C-alpha positions in Angstrom: 0.0 0.1 0.1 1.3 3.4 -0.8 1.8 6.1 1.7 0.0 9.3 0.7 2.5 12.2 0.8 1.8 15.4 3.4 0.3 17.4 0.7 -2.2 14.7 -0.1 -2.8 14.1 3.7 -3.4 17.9 4.0 -6.1 17.6 1.0 -7.9 15.2 2.7 -7.8 16.6 6.0 -9.1 20.0 5.0 -11.8 18.1 2.7 -13.1 16.0 6.4 -12.8 19.6 8.2 -15.1 20.8 5.6 -17.5 18.1 5.9 -17.6 18.5 10.1 -17.8 22.2 9.8 -21.0 21.5 7.5 -22.5 19.0 10.0 -21.9 21.1 13.0 -23.7 24.4 11.2 -26.5 22.1 10.3 -26.7 21.1 14.2 -25.8 24.9 15.1 -29.2 25.7 12.9 -31.4 22.8 14.6 -30.4 24.2 18.2 -31.3 27.5 17.0 -34.8 26.5 15.8 -35.4 24.8 18.7 -34.4 28.0 20.6 -36.6 30.0 18.9 -39.7 27.5 18.8 -39.7 27.0 23.1 -42.6 27.7 24.5 -43.1 31.2 26.3 -43.1 28.9 29.8 -40.0 27.8 28.8 -37.9 30.8 27.6 -36.2 31.0 31.3 -35.6 27.2 31.9 -32.3 25.3 32.2 -33.3 24.1 28.7 -33.0 27.6 26.9 -30.1 28.5 29.2 -28.2 25.7 27.6 -29.3 26.4 24.6 -28.1 29.8 24.7 -24.9 28.7 25.8 -24.3 26.4 23.0 -25.3 28.9 20.4 -23.0 31.3 21.5 -19.9 29.2 21.4 -17.1 31.3 19.7 -15.9 27.5 18.6 -18.6 28.0 15.5 -16.9 31.2 14.1 -13.2 29.7 15.2 -14.4 26.5 13.1 -15.2 28.4 10.1 -12.0 31.0 10.5 -9.6 28.0 10.3 -11.1 26.4 7.4 -10.6 29.8 5.6 -7.2 30.0 6.6 -6.4 25.9 5.9 -7.6 27.0 2.2 -5.4 29.8 1.4 -2.3 27.9 3.0 0.5 27.3 0.5 2.1 24.6 1.5 6.2 23.9 0.9 7.3 21.7 -1.7 10.7 21.2 -0.5 14.2 20.5 -2.0 14.7 23.6 -3.5 11.2 23.5 -5.1 9.8 26.5 -2.8 
């Protein structure tokens, strides 16, 4: 079995990250919809508080920023080919 190069592994990892970010964004939308549709009597409930905490996580933004940075990364070719 042939070992993948670092650049191939990097591209594979970026693809996986993109899939994970899409899944997390889908989940965030579902949680937002849940929060938006809570009955009035649950607006200040522990569930509402947990939903608010989850929806305010900066990790969602950090992941998208990371994806953008990785997309623009220029990988070294090495052996004097840079």
